[in-house]
N, C-alpha and C positions, 0 to 999 in steps of 0.2 A: 397083870395082864391075864386075859381070859381068851380061850379059843371059842369062837361062836361060828360053827360051820367051817367055812374056809377062810374066815376073817380072824384077825387078832384084834382084840378090844382092850384098850388101855384106859383105866380110870385116871383122869387128870387131877390128881390129888393136890397139885400145886397150881392148878388153874390152866386155862387155855392160853394164857399169855406168858407162861414160863418159857425160858430160853430154849429148852430142849424141844418143846412142842413147836415153837416157831422155826427152829432149825430143821426139824423133820418136814414140816409143811413147806418151807422154802426149797428144800432139796427134793421133795416129792418122793422120798425113799428113806430107808434106814436099814440097819442090820441089827439083829438081836442075837443073843446066845440063849438057847433054851435046850435043856436036856443035853448039854455039852455039844450042841450043834449050832453052827451059824445059820441063820435064816434071813434071807433078804425079803424086805417088805416094801410095797409101793402103794401109791394112791391114798395118801392120808386124807381122812375126812374127820373133821372136828364137829361135834354136835352136842347139844344139851338133851338130857333125858332125866327129868326130875323123878320119874318112876323107876329108873334103873332097870328096865325090863330085861335086858340081856345078861344081867349079872346074876350069878347063883345066889340063892336066898341068904345064906349066912353073910356073904360079902356085901350083898345089897343092904342088909341092916347096918353093917359097920359103915359103909359109905354114906348111908343116910344119917347116921349119928354125927359124922364129920362134914355134912352138907356138900358132898361131892355130887355134882349134877352134870359135869362136862366130861366127855369121852372122846377118844380118837380111835378110829378103825383103820387098819391097813390090811392088805392082802398080799399073798405071794404072787410074783409076776408069772404071767402065762408062759 
């Protein structure tokens, strides 16, 4: 998971059809724990980005080596 501005970006290393991705999309929300805090996230958007533009360079290379091109963004509720 990466923070990109006010969004949370998840690399879908198991693909966009994995159960957890489908569950989050169906629910329209999820909760994560980061830095020992619960964070509610909403509005999941799944997309492909072969260039991995929003990923930091070292992680971009690693994700490229394992052919990860699918991602999901979520945001904190207003």
